[in-house]
Every structure is written in structure tokens, then in C-alpha cells.
TORKOL-4160 file (C-alpha; in steps of 0.2 Angstrom, whole numbers, padded with zeros to 4 digits, m for minus):
77
<pt num="1" X="0256" Y="m0033" Z="m0425"/>
<pt num="2" X="0274" Y="m0032" Z="m0420"/>
<pt num="3" X="0279" Y="m0025" Z="m0438"/>
<pt num="4" X="0265" Y="m0012" Z="m0438"/>
<pt num="5" X="0271" Y="m0006" Z="m0421"/>
<pt num="6" X="0289" Y="m0005" Z="m0427"/>
<pt num="7" X="0283" Y="0004" Z="m0443"/>
<pt num="8" X="0274" Y="0016" Z="m0432"/>
<pt num="9" X="0289" Y="0020" Z="m0423"/>
<pt num="10" X="0299" Y="0023" Z="m0439"/>
<pt num="11" X="0286" Y="0034" Z="m0447"/>
<pt num="12" X="0286" Y="0045" Z="m0431"/>
<pt num="13" X="0305" Y="0045" Z="m0431"/>
<pt num="14" X="0306" Y="0052" Z="m0449"/>
<pt num="15" X="0291" Y="0063" Z="m0447"/>
<pt num="16" X="0281" Y="0054" Z="m0461"/>
<pt num="17" X="0264" Y="0060" Z="m0456"/>
<pt num="18" X="0256" Y="0051" Z="m0471"/>
<pt num="19" X="0265" Y="0035" Z="m0467"/>
<pt num="20" X="0260" Y="0037" Z="m0448"/>
<pt num="21" X="0242" Y="0040" Z="m0453"/>
<pt num="22" X="0241" Y="0024" Z="m0464"/>
<pt num="23" X="0250" Y="0014" Z="m0451"/>
<pt num="24" X="0238" Y="0019" Z="m0437"/>
<pt num="25" X="0224" Y="0015" Z="m0449"/>
<pt num="26" X="0231" Y="m0003" Z="m0452"/>
<pt num="27" X="0233" Y="m0006" Z="m0434"/>
<pt num="28" X="0215" Y="m0001" Z="m0430"/>
<pt num="29" X="0210" Y="m0013" Z="m0444"/>
<pt num="30" X="0219" Y="m0027" Z="m0436"/>
<pt num="31" X="0211" Y="m0023" Z="m0419"/>
<pt num="32" X="0194" Y="m0021" Z="m0427"/>
<pt num="33" X="0196" Y="m0038" Z="m0435"/>
<pt num="34" X="0201" Y="m0046" Z="m0419"/>
<pt num="35" X="0185" Y="m0039" Z="m0411"/>
<pt num="36" X="0195" Y="m0027" Z="m0400"/>
<pt num="37" X="0184" Y="m0012" Z="m0404"/>
<pt num="38" X="0190" Y="0000" Z="m0391"/>
<pt num="39" X="0208" Y="m0002" Z="m0397"/>
<pt num="40" X="0202" Y="0000" Z="m0415"/>
<pt num="41" X="0194" Y="0016" Z="m0411"/>
<pt num="42" X="0209" Y="0023" Z="m0402"/>
<pt num="43" X="0220" Y="0020" Z="m0417"/>
<pt num="44" X="0206" Y="0026" Z="m0430"/>
<pt num="45" X="0204" Y="0042" Z="m0419"/>
<pt num="46" X="0222" Y="0045" Z="m0418"/>
<pt num="47" X="0224" Y="0044" Z="m0437"/>
<pt num="48" X="0209" Y="0055" Z="m0442"/>
<pt num="49" X="0218" Y="0072" Z="m0438"/>
<pt num="50" X="0234" Y="0066" Z="m0446"/>
<pt num="51" X="0224" Y="0063" Z="m0463"/>
<pt num="52" X="0216" Y="0080" Z="m0460"/>
<pt num="53" X="0232" Y="0088" Z="m0457"/>
<pt num="54" X="0240" Y="0082" Z="m0474"/>
<pt num="55" X="0224" Y="0086" Z="m0483"/>
<pt num="56" X="0220" Y="0067" Z="m0487"/>
<pt num="57" X="0201" Y="0068" Z="m0489"/>
<pt num="58" X="0199" Y="0050" Z="m0494"/>
<pt num="59" X="0209" Y="0045" Z="m0478"/>
<pt num="60" X="0198" Y="0056" Z="m0468"/>
<pt num="61" X="0182" Y="0048" Z="m0476"/>
<pt num="62" X="0189" Y="0030" Z="m0473"/>
<pt num="63" X="0193" Y="0034" Z="m0455"/>
<pt num="64" X="0175" Y="0041" Z="m0452"/>
<pt num="65" X="0168" Y="0026" Z="m0460"/>
<pt num="66" X="0179" Y="0014" Z="m0450"/>
<pt num="67" X="0174" Y="0023" Z="m0434"/>
<pt num="68" X="0155" Y="0022" Z="m0439"/>
<pt num="69" X="0157" Y="0003" Z="m0443"/>
<pt num="70" X="0164" Y="0000" Z="m0425"/>
<pt num="71" X="0149" Y="0009" Z="m0417"/>
<pt num="72" X="0137" Y="0001" Z="m0429"/>
<pt num="73" X="0144" Y="m0016" Z="m0425"/>
<pt num="74" X="0142" Y="m0012" Z="m0406"/>
<pt num="75" X="0124" Y="m0006" Z="m0409"/>
<pt num="76" X="0119" Y="m0023" Z="m0417"/>
<pt num="77" X="0124" Y="m0033" Z="m0402"/>
């Protein structure tokens, strides 16, 4: 996780919106895999408008699917 957090700082420093969106996506995925759903949602929801801003429809769709998966997993319990 340390390297993702460092990458996120770098992406923001160089204003790489696409890189920032993907890094947030990856961090959310790690938290989701660890079962930390609230943290995963935080990062997914942060990346969604970035994907939208750069016109990455597939990124937007993936984030919506990830958000849905987190909520679906919560509903199953």
C-alpha cells in the first residue's frame, strides 16, 4: 500500500489526472480485497469524477461496477 500512496502523491504533484484516477482505483481494490469496504468506497468514489473529467468511459463504468460490487457484498451478509 505504501507504494500506491507514494504514487498517488506523485500523480497529484504532476497533475496526471488519468494516473491519479487509476491509482485511486487500485487503492480501492486493495481495500476491497482486504474487506475494508468503507475505505474502498472512499477511493472508488474519489476516482469516479476523475475518470469522468478525462472522458474515460470504461474507467467510469469500472468504478460504478466496483461500487456496486461493494454494496452487493454488503447486502449478502
